[in-house]
N, C-alpha and C positions, 0 to 999 in steps of 0.2 A: 504494500500500500504506500503510495507516494504522499507527500505533504499536501499536494493540490487536491488529491482525492479525499484525504482526511478533512481538509478545510471545506470542500464541497459537501461532504456528508454532514459535517457539523452544522453548516449553514442550513442545509435542507431539512435536517432532522430536528435541530434544536432552535436555531435562531429565527427562521421564518415562521414556524408555528407559534413561537413565543411572541413575536411581533404582531402576528394576526390576533392572538389572544388579547394582548394589551389594547389593540385597536378596538376589538369587540367589547372589552370592558369599558373603554371610554365611551363607546356608542351607547351601551346600556345605561351608563351613568347619565348621559345626555337625555336619553328617552325617559328615564325615570324622573329626571328633573322636569321635563316637559309635562309628564303626567302629574307630577306634584304641583307644578305651576297652574295647570288648568284646573285641577281638583281644588286647589286653594284659592282660585280666583273668586269663587262665590262664598267661601266660608271664612277664612282668616288670613291675615297678612303674614303670619309666621310661615305657613305652608307655601305661600307665594314666594317669600324670600328664600326659603330652602330650595324651592324649585329653580329659582334664578341662579343660585349658587351652584347647584348640581349641573345645570345646563352649561354654565360658564366653565366649570372644571372638566366637563365632558368634551367641550370644544377645545379647550387647552390640551387635553390628552390626545385627541385626534390630531391636532395640529403638530404636536411634538412628534408623534409617530410618523406622520407624512414628511415632516421636515427632516427627521433622522434618515429616512429612506432616501430622500432627495439628496442630502449631503453625501451619503455613502455612494450613491450613483455618480454624482459629480466628481468626487475624488477618484473613484475607480476609472471613470472615463478619462480623467485628466492624466493619470499615470499609466493608462493602457491596460488595466487589469479587468478581466471579465468577472462580473458578479453573478454567482449562481442564483437561479430563480427558484 
């Protein structure tokens, strides 16, 4: 087994699913915040504020995951390394 095949296996088996999981968690937090916001719209302001906060952090999490993938791709393209998908 070469170093490249080990790297590719590590990326495909561990890192890509982990990144997808983190993105999914951020999306669930955003959706939960949306539900909380809409549910709290007619009842209390505390639920509305919690919903806003969860939506904000969900968006931040999704942004961080997309930004990290973009930065990795830019660096890999700059130095001429192929990124396993």
